[in-house]
All heavy atoms as a GROMACS GRO file, in nm:
protein
  622
    1MET      N    1   0.082  -0.122   0.001
    1MET     CA    2   0.001  -0.004   0.002
    1MET      C    3   0.086   0.125  -0.001
    1MET      O    4   0.052   0.222  -0.064
    1MET     CB    5  -0.090  -0.004   0.119
    1MET     CG    6  -0.182   0.107   0.129
    1MET     SD    7  -0.311   0.093  -0.002
    1MET     CE    8  -0.413   0.226   0.028
    2LEU      N    9   0.202   0.120   0.073
    2LEU     CA   10   0.292   0.229   0.081
    2LEU      C   11   0.355   0.261  -0.059
    2LEU      O   12   0.371   0.381  -0.103
    2LEU     CB   13   0.398   0.211   0.192
    2LEU     CG   14   0.497   0.321   0.203
    2LEU    CD1   15   0.428   0.454   0.257
    2LEU    CD2   16   0.612   0.278   0.305
    3ALA      N   17   0.388   0.157  -0.125
    3ALA     CA   18   0.447   0.177  -0.260
    3ALA      C   19   0.349   0.236  -0.357
    3ALA      O   20   0.400   0.324  -0.444
    3ALA     CB   21   0.495   0.041  -0.307
    4ILE      N   22   0.228   0.207  -0.353
    4ILE     CA   23   0.125   0.253  -0.434
    4ILE      C   24   0.111   0.404  -0.405
    4ILE      O   25   0.095   0.493  -0.499
    4ILE     CB   26  -0.012   0.182  -0.432
    4ILE    CG1   27   0.014   0.041  -0.487
    4ILE    CG2   28  -0.113   0.252  -0.508
    4ILE    CD1   29  -0.109  -0.045  -0.466
    5THR      N   30   0.095   0.438  -0.280
    5THR     CA   31   0.085   0.575  -0.246
    5THR      C   32   0.204   0.670  -0.283
    5THR      O   33   0.188   0.772  -0.333
    5THR     CB   34   0.066   0.584  -0.086
    5THR    OG1   35  -0.039   0.504  -0.044
    5THR    CG2   36   0.045   0.726  -0.038
    6LEU      N   37   0.330   0.614  -0.268
    6LEU     CA   38   0.443   0.685  -0.308
    6LEU      C   39   0.442   0.700  -0.456
    6LEU      O   40   0.490   0.806  -0.511
    6LEU     CB   41   0.572   0.618  -0.252
    6LEU     CG   42   0.592   0.624  -0.104
    6LEU    CD1   43   0.710   0.539  -0.058
    6LEU    CD2   44   0.598   0.769  -0.059
    7THR      N   45   0.406   0.605  -0.530
    7THR     CA   46   0.408   0.611  -0.671
    7THR      C   47   0.313   0.714  -0.730
    7THR      O   48   0.346   0.793  -0.817
    7THR     CB   49   0.381   0.467  -0.738
    7THR    OG1   50   0.478   0.368  -0.685
    7THR    CG2   51   0.386   0.467  -0.882
    8PHE      N   52   0.193   0.712  -0.677
    8PHE     CA   53   0.086   0.802  -0.723
    8PHE      C   54   0.128   0.943  -0.669
    8PHE      O   55   0.104   1.048  -0.745
    8PHE     CB   56  -0.051   0.766  -0.670
    8PHE     CG   57  -0.114   0.664  -0.747
    8PHE    CD1   58  -0.155   0.538  -0.693
    8PHE    CD2   59  -0.137   0.682  -0.888
    8PHE    CE1   60  -0.226   0.446  -0.773
    8PHE    CE2   61  -0.197   0.585  -0.963
    8PHE     CZ   62  -0.244   0.464  -0.902
    9SER      N   63   0.185   0.956  -0.554
    9SER     CA   64   0.223   1.094  -0.513
    9SER      C   65   0.330   1.149  -0.603
    9SER      O   66   0.335   1.267  -0.636
    9SER     CB   67   0.286   1.084  -0.365
    9SER     OG   68   0.179   1.042  -0.269
   10ALA      N   69   0.434   1.058  -0.637
   10ALA     CA   70   0.543   1.104  -0.729
   10ALA      C   71   0.487   1.146  -0.864
   10ALA      O   72   0.519   1.248  -0.929
   10ALA     CB   73   0.647   0.997  -0.740
   11LEU      N   74   0.392   1.062  -0.921
   11LEU     CA   75   0.333   1.093  -1.049
   11LEU      C   76   0.255   1.212  -1.053
   11LEU      O   77   0.260   1.298  -1.141
   11LEU     CB   78   0.256   0.960  -1.097
   11LEU     CG   79   0.328   0.848  -1.136
   11LEU    CD1   80   0.231   0.728  -1.173
   11LEU    CD2   81   0.416   0.869  -1.259
   12PHE      N   82   0.171   1.231  -0.953
   12PHE     CA   83   0.084   1.355  -0.938
   12PHE      C   84   0.170   1.477  -0.919
   12PHE      O   85   0.143   1.584  -0.983
   12PHE     CB   86  -0.022   1.347  -0.830
   12PHE     CG   87  -0.140   1.264  -0.862
   12PHE    CD1   88  -0.182   1.161  -0.780
   12PHE    CD2   89  -0.206   1.286  -0.979
   12PHE    CE1   90  -0.294   1.084  -0.810
   12PHE    CE2   91  -0.324   1.212  -1.008
   12PHE     CZ   92  -0.359   1.111  -0.934
   13SER      N   93   0.279   1.470  -0.847
   13SER     CA   94   0.370   1.579  -0.822
   13SER      C   95   0.438   1.614  -0.962
   13SER      O   96   0.443   1.735  -0.992
   13SER     CB   97   0.476   1.548  -0.724
   13SER     OG   98   0.416   1.528  -0.594
   14LEU      N   99   0.477   1.521  -1.031
   14LEU     CA  100   0.550   1.552  -1.158
   14LEU      C  101   0.444   1.604  -1.252
   14LEU      O  102   0.484   1.696  -1.335
   14LEU     CB  103   0.608   1.422  -1.203
   14LEU     CG  104   0.688   1.428  -1.337
   14LEU    CD1  105   0.811   1.524  -1.315
   14LEU    CD2  106   0.742   1.294  -1.386
   15MET      N  107   0.325   1.548  -1.259
   15MET     CA  108   0.220   1.596  -1.348
   15MET      C  109   0.186   1.741  -1.327
   15MET      O  110   0.175   1.819  -1.415
   15MET     CB  111   0.096   1.506  -1.332
   15MET     CG  112  -0.011   1.553  -1.430
   15MET     SD  113  -0.161   1.452  -1.418
   15MET     CE  114  -0.219   1.490  -1.250
   16PHE      N  115   0.168   1.776  -1.197
   16PHE     CA  116   0.130   1.915  -1.164
   16PHE      C  117   0.242   2.006  -1.186
   16PHE      O  118   0.230   2.128  -1.219
   16PHE     CB  119   0.083   1.928  -1.022
   16PHE     CG  120  -0.057   1.873  -1.004
   16PHE    CD1  121  -0.094   1.770  -0.920
   16PHE    CD2  122  -0.164   1.937  -1.076
   16PHE    CE1  123  -0.220   1.725  -0.908
   16PHE    CE2  124  -0.291   1.892  -1.068
   16PHE     CZ  125  -0.321   1.780  -0.984
   17LEU      N  126   0.371   1.963  -1.172
   17LEU     CA  127   0.490   2.046  -1.205
   17LEU      C  128   0.493   2.079  -1.352
   17LEU      O  129   0.510   2.192  -1.390
   17LEU     CB  130   0.614   1.973  -1.158
   17LEU     CG  131   0.749   2.037  -1.191
   17LEU    CD1  132   0.757   2.170  -1.111
   17LEU    CD2  133   0.872   1.941  -1.171
   18VAL      N  134   0.470   1.977  -1.438
   18VAL     CA  135   0.473   1.992  -1.579
   18VAL      C  136   0.346   2.089  -1.620
   18VAL      O  137   0.363   2.184  -1.697
   18VAL     CB  138   0.468   1.860  -1.659
   18VAL    CG1  139   0.438   1.882  -1.802
   18VAL    CG2  140   0.595   1.783  -1.630
   19LEU      N  141   0.234   2.064  -1.566
   19LEU     CA  142   0.114   2.142  -1.592
   19LEU      C  143   0.135   2.284  -1.548
   19LEU      O  144   0.101   2.380  -1.624
   19LEU     CB  145  -0.008   2.078  -1.530
   19LEU     CG  146  -0.142   2.143  -1.559
   19LEU    CD1  147  -0.181   2.127  -1.712
   19LEU    CD2  148  -0.248   2.082  -1.470
   20GLY      N  149   0.193   2.304  -1.437
   20GLY     CA  150   0.212   2.440  -1.388
   20GLY      C  151   0.316   2.522  -1.472
   20GLY      O  152   0.304   2.631  -1.495
   21SER      N  153   0.426   2.446  -1.514
   21SER     CA  154   0.523   2.507  -1.604
   21SER      C  155   0.449   2.545  -1.736
   21SER      O  156   0.488   2.660  -1.788
   21SER     CB  157   0.632   2.408  -1.624
   21SER     OG  158   0.694   2.378  -1.504
   22ILE      N  159   0.371   2.462  -1.796
   22ILE     CA  160   0.309   2.507  -1.923
   22ILE      C  161   0.218   2.616  -1.907
   22ILE      O  162   0.218   2.714  -1.989
   22ILE     CB  163   0.233   2.374  -1.977
   22ILE    CG1  164   0.336   2.271  -2.014
   22ILE    CG2  165   0.143   2.412  -2.087
   22ILE    CD1  166   0.274   2.139  -2.055
   23ILE      N  167   0.128   2.619  -1.802
   23ILE     CA  168   0.047   2.727  -1.772
   23ILE      C  169   0.121   2.854  -1.751
   23ILE      O  170   0.086   2.965  -1.798
   23ILE     CB  171  -0.060   2.695  -1.655
   23ILE    CG1  172  -0.149   2.586  -1.703
   23ILE    CG2  173  -0.129   2.816  -1.616
   23ILE    CD1  174  -0.242   2.532  -1.598
   24GLY      N  175   0.227   2.853  -1.675
   24GLY     CA  176   0.305   2.968  -1.641
   24GLY      C  177   0.378   3.022  -1.772
   24GLY      O  178   0.392   3.141  -1.788
   25TRP      N  179   0.421   2.933  -1.859
   25TRP     CA  180   0.487   2.965  -1.986
   25TRP      C  181   0.382   3.048  -2.070
   25TRP      O  182   0.411   3.151  -2.129
   25TRP     CB  183   0.537   2.849  -2.058
   25TRP     CG  184   0.614   2.886  -2.180
   25TRP    CD1  185   0.566   2.904  -2.300
   25TRP    CD2  186   0.765   2.910  -2.193
   25TRP    NE1  187   0.661   2.938  -2.395
   25TRP    CE2  188   0.783   2.942  -2.327
   25TRP    CE3  189   0.863   2.910  -2.101
   25TRP    CZ2  190   0.912   2.971  -2.366
   25TRP    CZ3  191   0.988   2.927  -2.149
   25TRP    CH2  192   1.005   2.969  -2.276
   26ILE      N  193   0.263   2.989  -2.080
   26ILE     CA  194   0.159   3.052  -2.167
   26ILE      C  195   0.121   3.189  -2.103
   26ILE      O  196   0.102   3.292  -2.180
   26ILE     CB  197   0.043   2.962  -2.179
   26ILE    CG1  198   0.074   2.833  -2.253
   26ILE    CG2  199  -0.079   3.032  -2.238
   26ILE    CD1  200  -0.029   2.728  -2.261
   27ALA      N  201   0.102   3.195  -1.972
   27ALA     CA  202   0.076   3.324  -1.908
   27ALA      C  203   0.180   3.427  -1.934
   27ALA      O  204   0.153   3.548  -1.957
   27ALA     CB  205   0.055   3.299  -1.761
   28LYS      N  206   0.307   3.386  -1.921
   28LYS     CA  207   0.422   3.475  -1.945
   28LYS      C  208   0.424   3.530  -2.087
   28LYS      O  209   0.435   3.651  -2.109
   28LYS     CB  210   0.559   3.409  -1.921
   28LYS     CG  211   0.680   3.501  -1.943
   28LYS     CD  212   0.798   3.419  -1.932
   28LYS     CE  213   0.816   3.323  -2.041
   28LYS     NZ  214   0.905   3.353  -2.151
   29GLU      N  215   0.394   3.449  -2.180
   29GLU     CA  216   0.390   3.491  -2.326
   29GLU      C  217   0.275   3.585  -2.343
   29GLU      O  218   0.282   3.686  -2.420
   29GLU     CB  219   0.381   3.375  -2.416
   29GLU     CG  220   0.504   3.288  -2.415
   29GLU     CD  221   0.623   3.351  -2.476
   29GLU    OE1  222   0.608   3.440  -2.565
   29GLU    OE2  223   0.736   3.337  -2.417
   30TYR      N  224   0.162   3.560  -2.277
   30TYR     CA  225   0.047   3.645  -2.295
   30TYR      C  226   0.076   3.787  -2.233
   30TYR      O  227   0.053   3.899  -2.296
   30TYR     CB  228  -0.078   3.592  -2.220
   30TYR     CG  229  -0.190   3.686  -2.214
   30TYR    CD1  230  -0.267   3.711  -2.324
   30TYR    CD2  231  -0.221   3.744  -2.087
   30TYR    CE1  232  -0.372   3.801  -2.314
   30TYR    CE2  233  -0.326   3.835  -2.082
   30TYR     CZ  234  -0.409   3.861  -2.195
   30TYR     OH  235  -0.508   3.947  -2.180
   31VAL      N  236   0.145   3.791  -2.124
   31VAL     CA  237   0.170   3.915  -2.053
   31VAL      C  238   0.273   3.999  -2.134
   31VAL      O  239   0.265   4.119  -2.156
   31VAL     CB  240   0.226   3.899  -1.915
   31VAL    CG1  241   0.282   4.019  -1.847
   31VAL    CG2  242   0.108   3.848  -1.825
   32ILE      N  243   0.376   3.927  -2.190
   32ILE     CA  244   0.475   3.998  -2.276
   32ILE      C  245   0.409   4.058  -2.400
   32ILE      O  246   0.441   4.171  -2.440
   32ILE     CB  247   0.592   3.899  -2.306
   32ILE    CG1  248   0.676   3.874  -2.179
   32ILE    CG2  249   0.669   3.954  -2.415
   32ILE    CD1  250   0.770   3.770  -2.203
   33GLN      N  251   0.323   3.974  -2.462
   33GLN     CA  252   0.260   4.031  -2.584
   33GLN      C  253   0.169   4.145  -2.560
   33GLN      O  254   0.155   4.245  -2.629
   33GLN     CB  255   0.183   3.926  -2.660
   33GLN     CG  256   0.265   3.821  -2.728
   33GLN     CD  257   0.188   3.705  -2.788
   33GLN    OE1  258   0.069   3.704  -2.783
   33GLN    NE2  259   0.261   3.623  -2.866
   34ARG      N  260   0.094   4.138  -2.441
   34ARG     CA  261   0.001   4.246  -2.403
   34ARG      C  262   0.073   4.367  -2.367
   34ARG      O  263   0.037   4.485  -2.406
   34ARG     CB  264  -0.085   4.201  -2.281
   34ARG     CG  265  -0.190   4.300  -2.244
   34ARG     CD  266  -0.247   4.265  -2.119
   34ARG     NE  267  -0.139   4.279  -2.010
   34ARG     CZ  268  -0.163   4.242  -1.890
   34ARG    NH1  269  -0.273   4.187  -1.856
   34ARG    NH2  270  -0.064   4.255  -1.801
   35ASP      N  271   0.185   4.357  -2.286
   35ASP     CA  272   0.254   4.473  -2.243
   35ASP      C  273   0.346   4.537  -2.347
   35ASP      O  274   0.375   4.661  -2.350
   35ASP     CB  275   0.347   4.442  -2.130
   35ASP     CG  276   0.270   4.408  -2.003
   35ASP    OD1  277   0.147   4.452  -1.998
   35ASP    OD2  278   0.326   4.351  -1.908
   36SER      N  279   0.385   4.458  -2.454
   36SER     CA  280   0.462   4.519  -2.563
   36SER      C  281   0.377   4.611  -2.653
   36SER      O  282   0.430   4.695  -2.717
   36SER     CB  283   0.524   4.416  -2.648
   36SER     OG  284   0.426   4.342  -2.718
   37LYS      N  285   0.242   4.596  -2.650
   37LYS     CA  286   0.156   4.693  -2.721
   37LYS      C  287   0.132   4.814  -2.662
   37LYS      O  288   0.098   4.913  -2.714
   37LYS     CB  289   0.030   4.620  -2.752
   37LYS     CG  290   0.046   4.496  -2.846
   37LYS     CD  291  -0.089   4.426  -2.862
   37LYS     CE  292  -0.071   4.301  -2.941
   37LYS     NZ  293  -0.200   4.220  -2.954
   38PHE      N  294   0.144   4.816  -2.525
   38PHE     CA  295   0.112   4.932  -2.441
   38PHE      C  296   0.240   5.004  -2.417
   38PHE      O  297   0.331   4.961  -2.347
   38PHE     CB  298   0.053   4.896  -2.309
   38PHE     CG  299   0.024   5.009  -2.216
   38PHE    CD1  300  -0.073   5.104  -2.249
   38PHE    CD2  301   0.106   5.021  -2.106
   38PHE    CE1  302  -0.097   5.214  -2.163
   38PHE    CE2  303   0.083   5.129  -2.015
   38PHE     CZ  304  -0.014   5.222  -2.053
   39ILE      N  305   0.257   5.131  -2.472
   39ILE     CA  306   0.364   5.211  -2.441
   39ILE      C  307   0.321   5.338  -2.375
   39ILE      O  308   0.242   5.410  -2.431
   39ILE     CB  309   0.433   5.254  -2.576
   39ILE    CG1  310   0.488   5.128  -2.645
   39ILE    CG2  311   0.556   5.342  -2.548
   39ILE    CD1  312   0.538   5.149  -2.784
   40PRO      N  313   0.353   5.351  -2.244
   40PRO     CA  314   0.298   5.469  -2.168
   40PRO      C  315   0.359   5.601  -2.231
   40PRO      O  316   0.477   5.608  -2.256
   40PRO     CB  317   0.352   5.446  -2.028
   40PRO     CG  318   0.472   5.355  -2.046
   40PRO     CD  319   0.440   5.275  -2.169
   41MET      N  320   0.274   5.690  -2.251
   41MET     CA  321   0.314   5.816  -2.317
   41MET      C  322   0.264   5.931  -2.228
   41MET      O  323   0.165   5.926  -2.160
   41MET     CB  324   0.242   5.838  -2.449
   41MET     CG  325   0.283   5.744  -2.552
   41MET     SD  326   0.439   5.785  -2.623
   41MET     CE  327   0.458   5.669  -2.749
   42HIS      N  328   0.352   6.036  -2.212
   42HIS     CA  329   0.324   6.151  -2.131
   42HIS      C  330   0.244   6.252  -2.216
   42HIS      O  331   0.255   6.254  -2.336
   42HIS     CB  332   0.448   6.210  -2.086
   42HIS     CG  333   0.522   6.138  -1.993
   42HIS    ND1  334   0.493   6.131  -1.858
   42HIS    CD2  335   0.633   6.050  -2.007
   42HIS    CE1  336   0.575   6.050  -1.793
   42HIS    NE2  337   0.658   5.993  -1.880
   43PRO      N  338   0.150   6.326  -2.158
   43PRO     CA  339   0.076   6.429  -2.237
   43PRO      C  340   0.154   6.518  -2.318
   43PRO      O  341   0.100   6.573  -2.427
   43PRO     CB  342  -0.013   6.493  -2.130
   43PRO     CG  343   0.000   6.414  -2.011
   43PRO     CD  344   0.122   6.334  -2.014
   44GLU      N  345   0.272   6.556  -2.278
   44GLU     CA  346   0.359   6.645  -2.351
   44GLU      C  347   0.410   6.595  -2.477
   44GLU      O  348   0.467   6.664  -2.558
   44GLU     CB  349   0.467   6.706  -2.264
   44GLU     CG  350   0.569   6.611  -2.220
   44GLU     CD  351   0.537   6.545  -2.092
   44GLU    OE1  352   0.429   6.564  -2.033
   44GLU    OE2  353   0.626   6.468  -2.039
   45MET      N  354   0.394   6.468  -2.501
   45MET     CA  355   0.437   6.404  -2.631
   45MET      C  356   0.334   6.409  -2.741
   45MET      O  357   0.354   6.352  -2.851
   45MET     CB  358   0.482   6.258  -2.600
   45MET     CG  359   0.593   6.243  -2.504
   45MET     SD  360   0.629   6.071  -2.481
   45MET     CE  361   0.806   6.076  -2.467
   46PHE      N  362   0.219   6.465  -2.715
   46PHE     CA  363   0.113   6.475  -2.818
   46PHE      C  364   0.083   6.615  -2.856
   46PHE      O  365   0.100   6.712  -2.775
   46PHE     CB  366  -0.021   6.414  -2.753
   46PHE     CG  367  -0.002   6.262  -2.721
   46PHE    CD1  368   0.006   6.230  -2.591
   46PHE    CD2  369  -0.024   6.171  -2.821
   46PHE    CE1  370   0.024   6.095  -2.562
   46PHE    CE2  371  -0.003   6.037  -2.788
   46PHE     CZ  372   0.013   6.006  -2.665
   47ASP      N  373   0.037   6.632  -2.983
   47ASP     CA  374   0.005   6.765  -3.026
   47ASP      C  375  -0.143   6.790  -2.995
   47ASP      O  376  -0.212   6.714  -2.916
   47ASP     CB  377   0.024   6.781  -3.178
   47ASP     CG  378  -0.053   6.692  -3.260
   47ASP    OD1  379  -0.135   6.616  -3.204
   47ASP    OD2  380  -0.037   6.689  -3.386
   48GLU      N  381  -0.200   6.907  -3.043
   48GLU     CA  382  -0.326   6.946  -2.998
   48GLU      C  383  -0.447   6.850  -3.064
   48GLU      O  384  -0.553   6.849  -3.016
   48GLU     CB  385  -0.370   7.087  -3.041
   48GLU     CG  386  -0.355   7.113  -3.190
   48GLU     CD  387  -0.219   7.150  -3.235
   48GLU    OE1  388  -0.130   7.165  -3.149
   48GLU    OE2  389  -0.197   7.164  -3.352
   49HIS      N  390  -0.405   6.767  -3.159
   49HIS     CA  391  -0.503   6.668  -3.212
   49HIS      C  392  -0.482   6.529  -3.162
   49HIS      O  393  -0.553   6.434  -3.208
   49HIS     CB  394  -0.477   6.668  -3.369
   49HIS     CG  395  -0.498   6.804  -3.435
   49HIS    ND1  396  -0.617   6.860  -3.436
   49HIS    CD2  397  -0.412   6.886  -3.497
   49HIS    CE1  398  -0.601   6.978  -3.502
   49HIS    NE2  399  -0.475   6.994  -3.527
   50GLY      N  400  -0.391   6.512  -3.068
   50GLY     CA  401  -0.378   6.379  -3.015
   50GLY      C  402  -0.278   6.290  -3.087
   50GLY      O  403  -0.261   6.177  -3.040
   51ASN      N  404  -0.203   6.348  -3.183
   51ASN     CA  405  -0.102   6.263  -3.252
   51ASN      C  406   0.029   6.285  -3.177
   51ASN      O  407   0.062   6.384  -3.119
   51ASN     CB  408  -0.085   6.312  -3.399
   51ASN     CG  409  -0.216   6.305  -3.471
   51ASN    OD1  410  -0.285   6.198  -3.453
   51ASN    ND2  411  -0.253   6.404  -3.546
   52ILE      N  412   0.116   6.175  -3.191
   52ILE     CA  413   0.244   6.184  -3.127
   52ILE      C  414   0.332   6.283  -3.198
   52ILE      O  415   0.341   6.281  -3.319
   52ILE     CB  416   0.312   6.047  -3.131
   52ILE    CG1  417   0.229   5.950  -3.046
   52ILE    CG2  418   0.460   6.048  -3.072
   52ILE    CD1  419   0.276   5.802  -3.043
   53ILE      N  420   0.403   6.363  -3.126
   53ILE     CA  421   0.496   6.465  -3.187
   53ILE      C  422   0.613   6.389  -3.248
   53ILE      O  423   0.680   6.319  -3.175
   53ILE     CB  424   0.538   6.570  -3.086
   53ILE    CG1  425   0.417   6.642  -3.034
   53ILE    CG2  426   0.643   6.656  -3.139
   53ILE    CD1  427   0.441   6.742  -2.925
   54PRO      N  428   0.651   6.407  -3.373
   54PRO     CA  429   0.764   6.337  -3.433
   54PRO      C  430   0.901   6.393  -3.389
   54PRO      O  431   0.998   6.333  -3.417
   54PRO     CB  432   0.739   6.348  -3.579
   54PRO     CG  433   0.659   6.480  -3.596
   54PRO     CD  434   0.579   6.491  -3.473
   55ASP      N  435   0.903   6.512  -3.330
   55ASP     CA  436   1.032   6.566  -3.292
   55ASP      C  437   1.082   6.500  -3.162
   55ASP      O  438   1.017   6.426  -3.094
   55ASP     CB  439   1.013   6.710  -3.247
   55ASP     CG  440   0.965   6.789  -3.376
   55ASP    OD1  441   0.994   6.748  -3.494
   55ASP    OD2  442   0.901   6.894  -3.358
   56GLU      N  443   1.214   6.524  -3.136
   56GLU     CA  444   1.277   6.470  -3.013
   56GLU      C  445   1.224   6.550  -2.902
   56GLU      O  446   1.218   6.672  -2.916
   56GLU     CB  447   1.423   6.473  -3.026
   56GLU     CG  448   1.480   6.377  -3.134
   56GLU     CD  449   1.631   6.373  -3.132
   56GLU    OE1  450   1.694   6.418  -3.032
   56GLU    OE2  451   1.684   6.331  -3.232
   57ILE      N  452   1.208   6.492  -2.792
   57ILE     CA  453   1.168   6.560  -2.667
   57ILE      C  454   1.292   6.554  -2.563
   57ILE      O  455   1.346   6.456  -2.546
   57ILE     CB  456   1.048   6.482  -2.600
   57ILE    CG1  457   0.935   6.475  -2.710
   57ILE    CG2  458   1.002   6.550  -2.474
   57ILE    CD1  459   0.808   6.520  -2.676
   58TYR      N  460   1.322   6.677  -2.520
   58TYR     CA  461   1.435   6.683  -2.433
   58TYR      C  462   1.384   6.707  -2.284
   58TYR      O  463   1.285   6.751  -2.260
   58TYR     CB  464   1.523   6.803  -2.469
   58TYR     CG  465   1.584   6.799  -2.603
   58TYR    CD1  466   1.528   6.857  -2.709
   58TYR    CD2  467   1.695   6.714  -2.623
   58TYR    CE1  468   1.581   6.847  -2.842
   58TYR    CE2  469   1.747   6.695  -2.753
   58TYR     CZ  470   1.688   6.766  -2.859
   58TYR     OH  471   1.735   6.750  -2.979
   59ALA      N  472   1.469   6.655  -2.198
   59ALA     CA  473   1.440   6.662  -2.054
   59ALA      C  474   1.553   6.736  -1.987
   59ALA      O  475   1.674   6.719  -2.017
   59ALA     CB  476   1.427   6.532  -1.991
   60LEU      N  477   1.519   6.830  -1.893
   60LEU     CA  478   1.621   6.902  -1.829
   60LEU      C  479   1.604   6.868  -1.678
   60LEU      O  480   1.505   6.842  -1.626
   60LEU     CB  481   1.591   7.050  -1.828
   60LEU     CG  482   1.597   7.107  -1.975
   60LEU    CD1  483   1.553   7.256  -1.980
   60LEU    CD2  484   1.733   7.090  -2.035
   61ARG      N  485   1.726   6.860  -1.615
   61ARG     CA  486   1.731   6.836  -1.472
   61ARG      C  487   1.807   6.958  -1.408
   61ARG      O  488   1.926   6.973  -1.448
   61ARG     CB  489   1.798   6.708  -1.450
   61ARG     CG  490   1.783   6.668  -1.298
   61ARG     CD  491   1.844   6.531  -1.274
   61ARG     NE  492   1.987   6.555  -1.226
   61ARG     CZ  493   2.081   6.458  -1.217
   61ARG    NH1  494   2.057   6.342  -1.252
   61ARG    NH2  495   2.199   6.492  -1.172
   62PHE      N  496   1.753   7.004  -1.306
   62PHE     CA  497   1.817   7.122  -1.236
   62PHE      C  498   1.860   7.072  -1.103
   62PHE      O  499   1.777   7.022  -1.022
   62PHE     CB  500   1.724   7.243  -1.214
   62PHE     CG  501   1.674   7.304  -1.346
   62PHE    CD1  502   1.551   7.265  -1.400
   62PHE    CD2  503   1.757   7.382  -1.420
   62PHE    CE1  504   1.510   7.319  -1.520
   62PHE    CE2  505   1.713   7.444  -1.534
   62PHE     CZ  506   1.590   7.411  -1.590
   63ASP      N  507   1.987   7.078  -1.077
   63ASP     CA  508   2.043   7.043  -0.942
   63ASP      C  509   2.047   7.163  -0.854
   63ASP      O  510   2.081   7.269  -0.899
   63ASP     CB  511   2.182   6.986  -0.962
   63ASP     CG  512   2.182   6.854  -1.038
   63ASP    OD1  513   2.088   6.773  -1.017
   63ASP    OD2  514   2.294   6.823  -1.098
   64ASN      N  515   2.013   7.139  -0.732
   64ASN     CA  516   2.019   7.251  -0.628
   64ASN      C  517   2.170   7.272  -0.590
   64ASN      O  518   2.218   7.174  -0.530
   64ASN     CB  519   1.923   7.228  -0.522
   64ASN     CG  520   1.783   7.228  -0.554
   64ASN    OD1  521   1.746   7.304  -0.652
   64ASN    ND2  522   1.698   7.156  -0.486
   65PRO      N  523   2.226   7.387  -0.607
   65PRO     CA  524   2.355   7.413  -0.561
   65PRO      C  525   2.348   7.418  -0.411
   65PRO      O  526   2.250   7.455  -0.349
   65PRO     CB  527   2.400   7.541  -0.622
   65PRO     CG  528   2.279   7.606  -0.673
   65PRO     CD  529   2.168   7.499  -0.684
   66GLU      N  530   2.465   7.390  -0.346
   66GLU     CA  531   2.476   7.389  -0.202
   66GLU      C  532   2.457   7.524  -0.142
   66GLU      O  533   2.401   7.535  -0.032
   66GLU     CB  534   2.597   7.326  -0.153
   66GLU     CG  535   2.611   7.176  -0.193
   66GLU     CD  536   2.751   7.123  -0.155
   66GLU    OE1  537   2.828   7.195  -0.085
   66GLU    OE2  538   2.776   7.014  -0.192
   67ASP      N  539   2.501   7.634  -0.212
   67ASP     CA  540   2.488   7.759  -0.153
   67ASP      C  541   2.358   7.832  -0.198
   67ASP      O  542   2.345   7.947  -0.187
   67ASP     CB  543   2.606   7.850  -0.199
   67ASP     CG  544   2.621   7.848  -0.353
   67ASP    OD1  545   2.565   7.762  -0.418
   67ASP    OD2  546   2.697   7.940  -0.396
   68PHE      N  547   2.255   7.757  -0.240
   68PHE     CA  548   2.137   7.816  -0.287
   68PHE      C  549   2.045   7.867  -0.162
   68PHE      O  550   2.034   7.788  -0.062
   68PHE     CB  551   2.050   7.718  -0.362
   68PHE     CG  552   1.916   7.770  -0.408
   68PHE    CD1  553   1.904   7.861  -0.507
   68PHE    CD2  554   1.805   7.723  -0.349
   68PHE    CE1  555   1.782   7.903  -0.550
   68PHE    CE2  556   1.675   7.773  -0.380
   68PHE     CZ  557   1.666   7.858  -0.488
   69ASN      N  558   2.000   7.984  -0.164
   69ASN     CA  559   1.932   8.043  -0.056
   69ASN      C  560   1.792   8.084  -0.116
   69ASN      O  561   1.786   8.171  -0.206
   69ASN     CB  562   1.997   8.159   0.006
   69ASN     CG  563   1.927   8.206   0.135
   69ASN    OD1  564   1.816   8.161   0.165
   69ASN    ND2  565   1.984   8.293   0.205
   70SER      N  566   1.685   8.029  -0.076
   70SER     CA  567   1.554   8.061  -0.138
   70SER      C  568   1.505   8.197  -0.101
   70SER      O  569   1.413   8.245  -0.161
   70SER     CB  570   1.452   7.946  -0.098
   70SER     OG  571   1.437   7.955   0.040
   71SER      N  572   1.560   8.258   0.002
   71SER     CA  573   1.512   8.395   0.043
   71SER      C  574   1.577   8.499  -0.054
   71SER      O  575   1.536   8.614  -0.055
   71SER     CB  576   1.547   8.421   0.185
   71SER     OG  577   1.686   8.421   0.202
   72GLU      N  578   1.679   8.467  -0.127
   72GLU     CA  579   1.739   8.554  -0.216
   72GLU      C  580   1.676   8.535  -0.354
   72GLU      O  581   1.646   8.426  -0.394
   72GLU     CB  582   1.890   8.536  -0.225
   72GLU     CG  583   1.968   8.562  -0.093
   72GLU     CD  584   2.108   8.529  -0.098
   72GLU    OE1  585   2.152   8.478  -0.206
   72GLU    OE2  586   2.180   8.544   0.001
   73GLY      N  587   1.686   8.644  -0.440
   73GLY     CA  588   1.638   8.630  -0.574
   73GLY      C  589   1.549   8.746  -0.617
   73GLY      O  590   1.513   8.830  -0.532
   74PRO      N  591   1.513   8.753  -0.733
   74PRO     CA  592   1.436   8.869  -0.792
   74PRO      C  593   1.299   8.868  -0.745
   74PRO      O  594   1.239   8.978  -0.736
   74PRO     CB  595   1.441   8.841  -0.945
   74PRO     CG  596   1.464   8.700  -0.965
   74PRO     CD  597   1.553   8.664  -0.856
   75LEU      N  598   1.245   8.762  -0.701
   75LEU     CA  599   1.105   8.759  -0.663
   75LEU      C  600   1.091   8.802  -0.513
   75LEU      O  601   0.985   8.831  -0.464
   75LEU     CB  602   1.042   8.623  -0.670
   75LEU     CG  603   1.038   8.580  -0.819
   75LEU    CD1  604   0.972   8.434  -0.821
   75LEU    CD2  605   0.956   8.669  -0.900
   76ASN      N  606   1.198   8.809  -0.440
   76ASN     CA  607   1.197   8.842  -0.291
   76ASN      C  608   1.248   8.978  -0.258
   76ASN      O  609   1.292   8.999  -0.150
   76ASN     CB  610   1.268   8.733  -0.206
   76ASN     CG  611   1.204   8.595  -0.223
   76ASN    OD1  612   1.088   8.586  -0.228
   76ASN    ND2  613   1.282   8.488  -0.223
   77GLU      N  614   1.256   9.064  -0.359
   77GLU     CA  615   1.314   9.203  -0.331
   77GLU      C  616   1.203   9.286  -0.278
   77GLU      O  617   1.084   9.282  -0.294
   77GLU     CB  618   1.369   9.255  -0.457
   77GLU     CG  619   1.484   9.183  -0.497
   77GLU     CD  620   1.542   9.237  -0.631
   77GLU    OE1  621   1.485   9.323  -0.690
   77GLU    OE2  622   1.646   9.182  -0.676
   0.00000   0.00000   0.00000
């Protein structure tokens, strides 16, 4: 009886491992195909008609200098 139980346990474990691998592979392929069609776009990449702007879009990054004082400047005179 123990041999039959161990045999069926091993066969079911192997069967579910293979079945889970196949389902996981199919799900992975579905997610990759679905996500490759969706490209997130920012609103500044569109013109007034909703078409993508064909020009290059540049990004600027301003670093705060260490000696920056927010109380100084043309707006605080």
